[in-house]
All heavy atoms as TSV, in Angstrom:
chain	resi	resn	atom	element	x	y	z
A	1	MET	N	N	-121.713	-138.000	54.191
A	1	MET	CA	C	-120.642	-137.671	53.257
A	1	MET	C	C	-119.346	-138.329	53.699
A	1	MET	O	O	-119.114	-138.514	54.881
A	1	MET	CB	C	-120.429	-136.154	53.212
A	1	MET	CG	C	-121.336	-135.427	52.281
A	1	MET	SD	S	-120.780	-133.740	52.090
A	1	MET	CE	C	-122.348	-132.994	51.785
A	2	GLU	N	N	-118.528	-138.648	52.741
A	2	GLU	CA	C	-117.231	-139.265	52.992
A	2	GLU	C	C	-116.152	-138.190	52.919
A	2	GLU	O	O	-115.914	-137.608	51.862
A	2	GLU	CB	C	-116.969	-140.339	51.925
A	2	GLU	CG	C	-115.684	-141.080	52.094
A	2	GLU	CD	C	-115.772	-142.206	53.114
A	2	GLU	OE1	O	-116.897	-142.635	53.413
A	2	GLU	OE2	O	-114.716	-142.624	53.588
A	3	TYR	N	N	-115.533	-137.895	54.044
A	3	TYR	CA	C	-114.477	-136.883	54.103
A	3	TYR	C	C	-113.118	-137.562	54.060
A	3	TYR	O	O	-112.904	-138.556	54.747
A	3	TYR	CB	C	-114.587	-136.071	55.391
A	3	TYR	CG	C	-115.864	-135.273	55.501
A	3	TYR	CD1	C	-116.948	-135.764	56.222
A	3	TYR	CD2	C	-115.989	-134.043	54.892
A	3	TYR	CE1	C	-118.118	-135.035	56.328
A	3	TYR	CE2	C	-117.156	-133.303	54.996
A	3	TYR	CZ	C	-118.212	-133.806	55.710
A	3	TYR	OH	O	-119.373	-133.086	55.816
A	4	GLN	N	N	-112.192	-137.018	53.266
A	4	GLN	CA	C	-110.841	-137.556	53.167
A	4	GLN	C	C	-109.848	-136.413	53.232
A	4	GLN	O	O	-110.158	-135.276	52.875
A	4	GLN	CB	C	-110.662	-138.318	51.859
A	4	GLN	CG	C	-111.560	-139.525	51.728
A	4	GLN	CD	C	-111.420	-140.201	50.373
A	4	GLN	OE1	O	-110.784	-139.689	49.476
A	4	GLN	NE2	N	-112.033	-141.359	50.245
A	5	VAL	N	N	-108.626	-136.736	53.676
A	5	VAL	CA	C	-107.563	-135.735	53.732
A	5	VAL	C	C	-107.288	-135.218	52.325
A	5	VAL	O	O	-107.209	-135.994	51.369
A	5	VAL	CB	C	-106.289	-136.342	54.347
A	5	VAL	CG1	C	-105.133	-135.360	54.273
A	5	VAL	CG2	C	-106.543	-136.746	55.793
A	6	GLY	N	N	-107.193	-133.914	52.189
A	6	GLY	CA	C	-106.924	-133.292	50.898
A	6	GLY	C	C	-108.156	-132.761	50.196
A	6	GLY	O	O	-108.048	-131.982	49.254
A	7	ASP	N	N	-109.353	-133.160	50.649
A	7	ASP	CA	C	-110.592	-132.669	50.037
A	7	ASP	C	C	-110.814	-131.197	50.379
A	7	ASP	O	O	-110.312	-130.697	51.384
A	7	ASP	CB	C	-111.795	-133.475	50.527
A	7	ASP	CG	C	-111.823	-134.891	49.983
A	7	ASP	OD1	O	-111.027	-135.189	49.085
A	7	ASP	OD2	O	-112.642	-135.681	50.478
A	8	ILE	N	N	-111.587	-130.524	49.541
A	8	ILE	CA	C	-111.945	-129.128	49.754
A	8	ILE	C	C	-113.403	-129.073	50.212
A	8	ILE	O	O	-114.287	-129.587	49.539
A	8	ILE	CB	C	-111.772	-128.291	48.460
A	8	ILE	CG1	C	-110.361	-128.439	47.902
A	8	ILE	CG2	C	-112.131	-126.829	48.728
A	8	ILE	CD1	C	-109.257	-127.979	48.803
A	9	VAL	N	N	-113.633	-128.454	51.371
A	9	VAL	CA	C	-114.970	-128.331	51.946
A	9	VAL	C	C	-115.415	-126.881	51.838
A	9	VAL	O	O	-114.660	-125.970	52.159
A	9	VAL	CB	C	-114.967	-128.753	53.437
A	9	VAL	CG1	C	-116.329	-128.575	54.052
A	9	VAL	CG2	C	-114.513	-130.170	53.589
A	10	THR	N	N	-116.639	-126.664	51.368
A	10	THR	CA	C	-117.229	-125.333	51.345
A	10	THR	C	C	-118.217	-125.254	52.503
A	10	THR	O	O	-119.157	-126.042	52.572
A	10	THR	CB	C	-117.960	-125.079	50.015
A	10	THR	OG1	O	-117.038	-125.242	48.940
A	10	THR	CG2	C	-118.536	-123.671	49.971
A	11	LEU	N	N	-117.961	-124.328	53.431
A	11	LEU	CA	C	-118.813	-124.182	54.606
A	11	LEU	C	C	-119.818	-123.057	54.403
A	11	LEU	O	O	-119.625	-122.178	53.570
A	11	LEU	CB	C	-117.961	-123.898	55.847
A	11	LEU	CG	C	-116.951	-124.985	56.223
A	11	LEU	CD1	C	-116.178	-124.574	57.469
A	11	LEU	CD2	C	-117.635	-126.320	56.455
A	12	LYS	N	N	-120.912	-123.099	55.176
A	12	LYS	CA	C	-121.977	-122.103	55.055
A	12	LYS	C	C	-121.497	-120.714	55.477
A	12	LYS	O	O	-121.798	-119.732	54.832
A	12	LYS	CB	C	-123.175	-122.504	55.918
A	12	LYS	CG	C	-123.894	-123.731	55.421
A	12	LYS	CD	C	-125.037	-124.102	56.349
A	12	LYS	CE	C	-125.692	-125.391	55.901
A	12	LYS	NZ	N	-126.705	-125.838	56.864
A	13	LYS	N	N	-120.769	-120.655	56.578
A	13	LYS	CA	C	-120.283	-119.365	57.076
A	13	LYS	C	C	-118.898	-119.075	56.511
A	13	LYS	O	O	-118.080	-119.969	56.350
A	13	LYS	CB	C	-120.223	-119.374	58.602
A	13	LYS	CG	C	-121.581	-119.479	59.245
A	13	LYS	CD	C	-121.485	-119.380	60.749
A	13	LYS	CE	C	-122.864	-119.481	61.373
A	13	LYS	NZ	N	-122.802	-119.404	62.831
A	14	TRP	N	N	-118.625	-117.808	56.235
A	14	TRP	CA	C	-117.336	-117.428	55.680
A	14	TRP	C	C	-116.350	-117.102	56.785
A	14	TRP	O	O	-116.710	-116.722	57.887
A	14	TRP	CB	C	-117.484	-116.253	54.720
A	14	TRP	CG	C	-118.257	-115.098	55.260
A	14	TRP	CD1	C	-119.613	-114.937	55.206
A	14	TRP	CD2	C	-117.755	-113.966	55.968
A	14	TRP	NE1	N	-119.973	-113.770	55.827
A	14	TRP	CE2	C	-118.851	-113.149	56.301
A	14	TRP	CE3	C	-116.481	-113.558	56.337
A	14	TRP	CZ2	C	-118.699	-111.962	56.999
A	14	TRP	CZ3	C	-116.332	-112.374	57.032
A	14	TRP	CH2	C	-117.437	-111.590	57.345
A	15	HIS	N	N	-115.085	-117.276	56.468
A	15	HIS	CA	C	-113.984	-116.916	57.354
A	15	HIS	C	C	-113.804	-115.402	57.266
A	15	HIS	O	O	-114.138	-114.810	56.242
A	15	HIS	CB	C	-112.721	-117.657	56.881
A	15	HIS	CG	C	-111.577	-117.562	57.819
A	15	HIS	ND1	N	-110.422	-116.911	57.499
A	15	HIS	CD2	C	-111.408	-118.036	59.075
A	15	HIS	CE1	C	-109.583	-116.985	58.523
A	15	HIS	NE2	N	-110.155	-117.664	59.489
A	16	PRO	N	N	-113.301	-114.726	58.289
A	16	PRO	CA	C	-113.123	-113.273	58.224
A	16	PRO	C	C	-112.302	-112.780	57.033
A	16	PRO	O	O	-112.457	-111.632	56.613
A	16	PRO	CB	C	-112.419	-112.941	59.543
A	16	PRO	CG	C	-112.907	-113.995	60.480
A	16	PRO	CD	C	-113.033	-115.236	59.628
A	17	CYS	N	N	-111.472	-113.631	56.443
A	17	CYS	CA	C	-110.697	-113.220	55.270
A	17	CYS	C	C	-111.572	-113.193	54.008
A	17	CYS	O	O	-111.150	-112.701	52.968
A	17	CYS	CB	C	-109.487	-114.122	55.057
A	17	CYS	SG	S	-109.881	-115.758	54.424
A	18	GLY	N	N	-112.792	-113.768	54.093
A	18	GLY	CA	C	-113.727	-113.742	52.973
A	18	GLY	C	C	-113.888	-115.062	52.241
A	18	GLY	O	O	-114.688	-115.176	51.329
A	19	SER	N	N	-113.148	-116.089	52.633
A	19	SER	CA	C	-113.193	-117.378	51.955
A	19	SER	C	C	-114.211	-118.316	52.611
A	19	SER	O	O	-114.387	-118.314	53.822
A	19	SER	CB	C	-111.810	-118.028	51.988
A	19	SER	OG	O	-111.846	-119.300	51.401
A	20	HIS	N	N	-114.866	-119.140	51.790
A	20	HIS	CA	C	-115.775	-120.185	52.278
A	20	HIS	C	C	-115.112	-121.560	52.186
A	20	HIS	O	O	-115.644	-122.525	52.709
A	20	HIS	CB	C	-117.055	-120.242	51.427
A	20	HIS	CG	C	-117.999	-119.127	51.668
A	20	HIS	ND1	N	-118.988	-119.188	52.605
A	20	HIS	CD2	C	-118.112	-117.906	51.096
A	20	HIS	CE1	C	-119.678	-118.066	52.600
A	20	HIS	NE2	N	-119.155	-117.270	51.683
A	21	ASP	N	N	-113.984	-121.666	51.491
A	21	ASP	CA	C	-113.364	-122.960	51.182
A	21	ASP	C	C	-112.241	-123.304	52.150
A	21	ASP	O	O	-111.399	-122.463	52.474
A	21	ASP	CB	C	-112.838	-122.964	49.750
A	21	ASP	CG	C	-113.945	-122.809	48.734
A	21	ASP	OD1	O	-115.062	-123.293	48.999
A	21	ASP	OD2	O	-113.696	-122.218	47.674
A	22	TRP	N	N	-112.236	-124.562	52.578
A	22	TRP	CA	C	-111.249	-125.071	53.525
A	22	TRP	C	C	-110.693	-126.390	53.006
A	22	TRP	O	O	-111.428	-127.207	52.459
A	22	TRP	CB	C	-111.886	-125.309	54.887
A	22	TRP	CG	C	-112.417	-124.079	55.533
A	22	TRP	CD1	C	-113.599	-123.452	55.249
A	22	TRP	CD2	C	-111.797	-123.310	56.559
A	22	TRP	NE1	N	-113.748	-122.353	56.044
A	22	TRP	CE2	C	-112.656	-122.240	56.861
A	22	TRP	CE3	C	-110.595	-123.433	57.253
A	22	TRP	CZ2	C	-112.345	-121.302	57.834
A	22	TRP	CZ3	C	-110.298	-122.500	58.223
A	22	TRP	CH2	C	-111.172	-121.446	58.499
A	23	LYS	N	N	-109.408	-126.631	53.221
A	23	LYS	CA	C	-108.767	-127.898	52.862
A	23	LYS	C	C	-108.682	-128.754	54.117
A	23	LYS	O	O	-108.308	-128.276	55.186
A	23	LYS	CB	C	-107.361	-127.642	52.320
A	23	LYS	CG	C	-106.635	-128.895	51.909
A	23	LYS	CD	C	-105.288	-128.557	51.313
A	23	LYS	CE	C	-104.576	-129.810	50.865
A	23	LYS	NZ	N	-103.258	-129.488	50.299
A	24	ILE	N	N	-109.054	-130.034	53.993
A	24	ILE	CA	C	-109.007	-130.954	55.129
A	24	ILE	C	C	-107.584	-131.475	55.284
A	24	ILE	O	O	-107.024	-132.062	54.360
A	24	ILE	CB	C	-109.981	-132.132	54.925
A	24	ILE	CG1	C	-111.413	-131.628	54.810
A	24	ILE	CG2	C	-109.843	-133.135	56.065
A	24	ILE	CD1	C	-112.426	-132.708	54.504
A	25	LEU	N	N	-107.001	-131.260	56.469
A	25	LEU	CA	C	-105.648	-131.733	56.765
A	25	LEU	C	C	-105.658	-132.966	57.658
A	25	LEU	O	O	-104.703	-133.742	57.651
A	25	LEU	CB	C	-104.840	-130.623	57.446
A	25	LEU	CG	C	-104.686	-129.321	56.673
A	25	LEU	CD1	C	-103.912	-128.316	57.496
A	25	LEU	CD2	C	-104.000	-129.561	55.337
A	26	ARG	N	N	-106.717	-133.157	58.450
A	26	ARG	CA	C	-106.821	-134.293	59.362
A	26	ARG	C	C	-108.290	-134.660	59.516
A	26	ARG	O	O	-109.140	-133.794	59.604
A	26	ARG	CB	C	-106.250	-133.913	60.730
A	26	ARG	CG	C	-106.338	-134.993	61.774
A	26	ARG	CD	C	-105.835	-134.478	63.138
A	26	ARG	NE	N	-105.909	-135.481	64.159
A	26	ARG	CZ	C	-107.001	-135.762	64.866
A	26	ARG	NH1	N	-108.123	-135.108	64.637
A	26	ARG	NH2	N	-106.997	-136.695	65.788
A	27	VAL	N	N	-108.558	-135.967	59.543
A	27	VAL	CA	C	-109.924	-136.464	59.704
A	27	VAL	C	C	-109.960	-137.374	60.923
A	27	VAL	O	O	-109.056	-138.162	61.152
A	27	VAL	CB	C	-110.375	-137.263	58.452
A	27	VAL	CG1	C	-111.750	-137.853	58.653
A	27	VAL	CG2	C	-110.344	-136.387	57.226
A	28	GLY	N	N	-110.993	-137.252	61.723
A	28	GLY	CA	C	-111.177	-138.076	62.915
A	28	GLY	C	C	-112.383	-137.553	63.665
A	28	GLY	O	O	-113.331	-137.052	63.065
A	29	ALA	N	N	-112.339	-137.634	64.994
A	29	ALA	CA	C	-113.410	-137.057	65.805
A	29	ALA	C	C	-113.398	-135.539	65.636
A	29	ALA	O	O	-114.432	-134.889	65.684
A	29	ALA	CB	C	-113.226	-137.427	67.265
A	30	ASP	N	N	-112.199	-134.984	65.453
A	30	ASP	CA	C	-112.008	-133.571	65.134
A	30	ASP	C	C	-111.365	-133.465	63.764
A	30	ASP	O	O	-110.632	-134.352	63.354
A	30	ASP	CB	C	-111.089	-132.898	66.153
A	30	ASP	CG	C	-111.702	-132.793	67.527
A	30	ASP	OD1	O	-112.927	-132.606	67.600
A	30	ASP	OD2	O	-110.967	-132.895	68.517
A	31	PHE	N	N	-111.639	-132.384	63.069
A	31	PHE	CA	C	-111.012	-132.122	61.777
A	31	PHE	C	C	-110.015	-130.990	61.944
A	31	PHE	O	O	-110.247	-130.071	62.715
A	31	PHE	CB	C	-112.049	-131.657	60.749
A	31	PHE	CG	C	-112.901	-132.750	60.164
A	31	PHE	CD1	C	-113.065	-133.957	60.789
A	31	PHE	CD2	C	-113.555	-132.544	58.973
A	31	PHE	CE1	C	-113.867	-134.946	60.230
A	31	PHE	CE2	C	-114.352	-133.521	58.417
A	31	PHE	CZ	C	-114.509	-134.730	59.046
A	32	ARG	N	N	-108.897	-131.044	61.225
A	32	ARG	CA	C	-108.015	-129.889	61.106
A	32	ARG	C	C	-108.251	-129.341	59.709
A	32	ARG	O	O	-108.107	-130.063	58.720
A	32	ARG	CB	C	-106.548	-130.246	61.292
A	32	ARG	CG	C	-105.646	-129.012	61.105
A	32	ARG	CD	C	-104.212	-129.256	61.464
A	32	ARG	NE	N	-104.008	-129.467	62.881
A	32	ARG	CZ	C	-103.920	-128.490	63.793
A	32	ARG	NH1	N	-104.037	-127.243	63.433
A	32	ARG	NH2	N	-103.700	-128.778	65.044
A	33	LEU	N	N	-108.656	-128.082	59.645
A	33	LEU	CA	C	-108.957	-127.432	58.378
A	33	LEU	C	C	-108.006	-126.264	58.156
A	33	LEU	O	O	-107.614	-125.596	59.112
A	33	LEU	CB	C	-110.400	-126.912	58.367
A	33	LEU	CG	C	-111.514	-127.925	58.600
A	33	LEU	CD1	C	-112.855	-127.220	58.629
A	33	LEU	CD2	C	-111.500	-129.003	57.547
A	34	GLU	N	N	-107.661	-126.023	56.882
A	34	GLU	CA	C	-106.830	-124.889	56.509
A	34	GLU	C	C	-107.614	-124.002	55.557
A	34	GLU	O	O	-108.123	-124.476	54.537
A	34	GLU	CB	C	-105.545	-125.355	55.835
A	34	GLU	CG	C	-104.652	-124.217	55.404
A	34	GLU	CD	C	-103.387	-124.684	54.719
A	34	GLU	OE1	O	-103.325	-125.862	54.285
A	34	GLU	OE2	O	-102.474	-123.882	54.604
A	35	CYS	N	N	-107.734	-122.730	55.888
A	35	CYS	CA	C	-108.446	-121.779	55.046
A	35	CYS	C	C	-107.670	-121.586	53.748
A	35	CYS	O	O	-106.460	-121.371	53.770
A	35	CYS	CB	C	-108.586	-120.444	55.776
A	35	CYS	SG	S	-109.389	-119.170	54.787
A	36	LEU	N	N	-108.361	-121.668	52.626
A	36	LEU	CA	C	-107.695	-121.487	51.337
A	36	LEU	C	C	-107.491	-120.016	50.998
A	36	LEU	O	O	-106.765	-119.694	50.067
A	36	LEU	CB	C	-108.485	-122.182	50.226
A	36	LEU	CG	C	-108.534	-123.704	50.333
A	36	LEU	CD1	C	-109.351	-124.291	49.190
A	36	LEU	CD2	C	-107.140	-124.305	50.340
A	37	GLY	N	N	-108.103	-119.123	51.776
A	37	GLY	CA	C	-107.927	-117.694	51.547
A	37	GLY	C	C	-106.665	-117.147	52.191
A	37	GLY	O	O	-105.871	-116.467	51.555
A	38	CYS	N	N	-106.459	-117.486	53.477
A	38	CYS	CA	C	-105.344	-116.889	54.213
A	38	CYS	C	C	-104.377	-117.910	54.804
A	38	CYS	O	O	-103.335	-117.541	55.330
A	38	CYS	CB	C	-105.881	-115.987	55.329
A	38	CYS	SG	S	-106.791	-116.874	56.606
A	39	GLY	N	N	-104.724	-119.213	54.780
A	39	GLY	CA	C	-103.828	-120.240	55.307
A	39	GLY	C	C	-103.995	-120.530	56.793
A	39	GLY	O	O	-103.275	-121.349	57.349
A	40	HIS	N	N	-104.949	-119.870	57.455
A	40	HIS	CA	C	-105.192	-120.086	58.884
A	40	HIS	C	C	-105.688	-121.513	59.108
A	40	HIS	O	O	-106.501	-122.021	58.337
A	40	HIS	CB	C	-106.228	-119.078	59.375
A	40	HIS	CG	C	-106.498	-119.160	60.840
A	40	HIS	ND1	N	-105.646	-118.639	61.773
A	40	HIS	CD2	C	-107.537	-119.697	61.527
A	40	HIS	CE1	C	-106.152	-118.858	62.978
A	40	HIS	NE2	N	-107.300	-119.501	62.857
A	41	GLN	N	N	-105.188	-122.174	60.168
A	41	GLN	CA	C	-105.597	-123.538	60.470
A	41	GLN	C	C	-106.421	-123.570	61.744
A	41	GLN	O	O	-106.130	-122.858	62.702
A	41	GLN	CB	C	-104.385	-124.444	60.640
A	41	GLN	CG	C	-103.624	-124.661	59.346
A	41	GLN	CD	C	-102.500	-125.667	59.512
A	41	GLN	OE1	O	-102.390	-126.336	60.528
A	41	GLN	NE2	N	-101.671	-125.771	58.497
A	42	ILE	N	N	-107.467	-124.421	61.744
A	42	ILE	CA	C	-108.320	-124.584	62.915
A	42	ILE	C	C	-108.594	-126.064	63.155
A	42	ILE	O	O	-108.487	-126.879	62.245
A	42	ILE	CB	C	-109.677	-123.855	62.758
A	42	ILE	CG1	C	-110.459	-124.408	61.562
A	42	ILE	CG2	C	-109.487	-122.358	62.647
A	42	ILE	CD1	C	-111.904	-123.938	61.511
A	43	MET	N	N	-108.898	-126.396	64.409
A	43	MET	CA	C	-109.415	-127.722	64.764
A	43	MET	C	C	-110.892	-127.518	65.075
A	43	MET	O	O	-111.259	-126.610	65.822
A	43	MET	CB	C	-108.706	-128.278	65.993
A	43	MET	CG	C	-107.282	-128.709	65.756
A	43	MET	SD	S	-107.136	-130.219	64.792
A	43	MET	CE	C	-107.611	-131.446	65.969
A	44	ILE	N	N	-111.737	-128.367	64.486
A	44	ILE	CA	C	-113.186	-128.226	64.658
A	44	ILE	C	C	-113.797	-129.616	64.770
A	44	ILE	O	O	-113.324	-130.571	64.136
A	44	ILE	CB	C	-113.788	-127.406	63.491
A	44	ILE	CG1	C	-115.256	-127.106	63.705
A	44	ILE	CG2	C	-113.548	-128.084	62.170
A	44	ILE	CD1	C	-115.831	-126.098	62.736
A	45	ALA	N	N	-114.821	-129.749	65.581
A	45	ALA	CA	C	-115.481	-131.036	65.805
A	45	ALA	C	C	-116.131	-131.545	64.512
A	45	ALA	O	O	-116.661	-130.762	63.728
A	45	ALA	CB	C	-116.534	-130.901	66.894
A	46	ARG	N	N	-116.081	-132.840	64.321
A	46	ARG	CA	C	-116.681	-133.471	63.143
A	46	ARG	C	C	-118.158	-133.091	63.011
A	46	ARG	O	O	-118.653	-132.817	61.922
A	46	ARG	CB	C	-116.549	-134.993	63.237
A	46	ARG	CG	C	-117.282	-135.742	62.127
A	46	ARG	CD	C	-117.194	-137.236	62.291
A	46	ARG	NE	N	-115.938	-137.764	61.830
A	46	ARG	CZ	C	-115.705	-138.168	60.581
A	46	ARG	NH1	N	-116.646	-138.091	59.677
A	46	ARG	NH2	N	-114.527	-138.649	60.246
A	47	LYS	N	N	-118.854	-133.070	64.128
A	47	LYS	CA	C	-120.287	-132.763	64.139
A	47	LYS	C	C	-120.556	-131.384	63.526
A	47	LYS	O	O	-121.500	-131.210	62.755
A	47	LYS	CB	C	-120.793	-132.822	65.580
A	47	LYS	CG	C	-122.261	-132.790	65.740
A	47	LYS	CD	C	-122.602	-133.003	67.213
A	47	LYS	CE	C	-124.084	-133.195	67.386
A	47	LYS	NZ	N	-124.438	-133.459	68.779
A	48	LEU	N	N	-119.722	-130.391	63.859
A	48	LEU	CA	C	-119.903	-129.043	63.330
A	48	LEU	C	C	-119.600	-128.988	61.833
A	48	LEU	O	O	-120.281	-128.289	61.087
A	48	LEU	CB	C	-119.015	-128.052	64.081
A	48	LEU	CG	C	-119.446	-127.732	65.498
A	48	LEU	CD1	C	-118.417	-126.844	66.179
A	48	LEU	CD2	C	-120.799	-127.059	65.499
A	49	VAL	N	N	-118.577	-129.718	61.388
A	49	VAL	CA	C	-118.252	-129.739	59.963
A	49	VAL	C	C	-119.388	-130.371	59.176
A	49	VAL	O	O	-119.818	-129.839	58.152
A	49	VAL	CB	C	-116.926	-130.492	59.699
A	49	VAL	CG1	C	-116.676	-130.650	58.212
A	49	VAL	CG2	C	-115.759	-129.754	60.346
A	50	GLU	N	N	-119.897	-131.499	59.649
A	50	GLU	CA	C	-120.989	-132.182	58.954
A	50	GLU	C	C	-122.233	-131.300	58.893
A	50	GLU	O	O	-122.940	-131.276	57.891
A	50	GLU	CB	C	-121.303	-133.508	59.642
A	50	GLU	CG	C	-120.217	-134.537	59.458
A	50	GLU	CD	C	-120.450	-135.819	60.236
A	50	GLU	OE1	O	-121.343	-135.842	61.122
A	50	GLU	OE2	O	-119.732	-136.789	59.963
A	51	LYS	N	N	-122.511	-130.551	59.962
A	51	LYS	CA	C	-123.684	-129.695	60.025
A	51	LYS	C	C	-123.569	-128.496	59.081
A	51	LYS	O	O	-124.556	-128.084	58.474
A	51	LYS	CB	C	-123.865	-129.211	61.465
A	51	LYS	CG	C	-124.992	-128.253	61.677
A	51	LYS	CD	C	-125.024	-127.809	63.128
A	51	LYS	CE	C	-125.969	-126.646	63.306
A	51	LYS	NZ	N	-125.890	-126.064	64.636
A	52	ASN	N	N	-122.365	-127.924	58.952
A	52	ASN	CA	C	-122.172	-126.672	58.220
A	52	ASN	C	C	-121.610	-126.836	56.812
A	52	ASN	O	O	-121.326	-125.842	56.152
A	52	ASN	CB	C	-121.260	-125.738	59.025
A	52	ASN	CG	C	-121.940	-125.274	60.293
A	52	ASN	OD1	O	-123.082	-124.856	60.274
A	52	ASN	ND2	N	-121.237	-125.385	61.411
A	53	THR	N	N	-121.459	-128.062	56.330
A	53	THR	CA	C	-120.922	-128.283	54.988
A	53	THR	C	C	-121.971	-127.955	53.932
A	53	THR	O	O	-123.102	-128.435	53.983
A	53	THR	CB	C	-120.465	-129.745	54.816
A	53	THR	OG1	O	-119.404	-130.000	55.734
A	53	THR	CG2	C	-119.988	-129.997	53.401
A	54	LYS	N	N	-121.579	-127.112	52.995
A	54	LYS	CA	C	-122.458	-126.756	51.872
A	54	LYS	C	C	-122.049	-127.514	50.602
A	54	LYS	O	O	-122.884	-127.812	49.766
A	54	LYS	CB	C	-122.395	-125.246	51.640
A	54	LYS	CG	C	-123.416	-124.719	50.672
A	54	LYS	CD	C	-123.630	-123.228	50.786
A	54	LYS	CE	C	-122.430	-122.438	50.333
A	54	LYS	NZ	N	-122.710	-120.998	50.192
A	55	GLY	N	N	-120.758	-127.821	50.483
A	55	GLY	CA	C	-120.266	-128.536	49.318
A	55	GLY	C	C	-118.969	-129.251	49.632
A	55	GLY	O	O	-118.264	-128.906	50.576
A	56	LEU	N	N	-118.647	-130.285	48.839
A	56	LEU	CA	C	-117.435	-131.073	49.039
A	56	LEU	C	C	-116.849	-131.408	47.681
A	56	LEU	O	O	-117.552	-131.928	46.811
A	56	LEU	CB	C	-117.765	-132.352	49.822
A	56	LEU	CG	C	-116.620	-133.318	50.100
A	56	LEU	CD1	C	-115.606	-132.673	51.035
A	56	LEU	CD2	C	-117.148	-134.587	50.710
A	57	LYS	N	N	-115.566	-131.099	47.497
A	57	LYS	CA	C	-114.864	-131.439	46.254
A	57	LYS	C	C	-113.782	-132.441	46.577
A	57	LYS	O	O	-112.893	-132.163	47.384
A	57	LYS	CB	C	-114.223	-130.181	45.642
A	57	LYS	CG	C	-115.183	-129.100	45.266
A	57	LYS	CD	C	-114.421	-127.878	44.806
A	57	LYS	CE	C	-115.292	-126.651	44.943
A	57	LYS	NZ	N	-114.524	-125.413	44.968
A	58	HIS	N	N	-113.846	-133.627	45.980
A	58	HIS	CA	C	-112.824	-134.639	46.178
A	58	HIS	C	C	-111.628	-134.326	45.283
A	58	HIS	O	O	-111.776	-134.179	44.081
A	58	HIS	CB	C	-113.356	-136.042	45.859
A	58	HIS	CG	C	-114.398	-136.509	46.816
A	58	HIS	ND1	N	-114.113	-136.859	48.112
A	58	HIS	CD2	C	-115.732	-136.653	46.683
A	58	HIS	CE1	C	-115.220	-137.219	48.728
A	58	HIS	NE2	N	-116.227	-137.100	47.884
A	59	VAL	N	N	-110.461	-134.208	45.896
A	59	VAL	CA	C	-109.235	-133.936	45.162
A	59	VAL	C	C	-108.370	-135.191	45.224
A	59	VAL	O	O	-108.150	-135.742	46.289
A	59	VAL	CB	C	-108.477	-132.742	45.785
A	59	VAL	CG1	C	-107.184	-132.482	45.056
A	59	VAL	CG2	C	-109.361	-131.512	45.785
A	60	GLU	N	N	-107.923	-135.651	44.085
A	60	GLU	CA	C	-107.118	-136.876	44.046
A	60	GLU	C	C	-105.702	-136.590	43.682
A	60	GLU	O	O	-105.355	-135.661	43.075
A	60	GLU	CB	C	-107.715	-137.852	43.060
A	60	GLU	CG	C	-109.081	-138.296	43.494
A	60	GLU	CD	C	-109.694	-139.299	42.534
A	60	GLU	OE1	O	-108.933	-139.969	41.813
A	60	GLU	OE2	O	-110.909	-139.419	42.523
């Protein structure tokens, strides 16, 4: 999959706030993701994002 800044990623596991959707803020060896439910930001390895992605929405 092609990941770009600004895309919305749906992950398999939910965040404690109840949201599955994350906005990509940074792409590289690590991703910076922002939860669309509560705004919490995390850094996560690319490998984990690729493994746990259930859906991807390209936002232009």
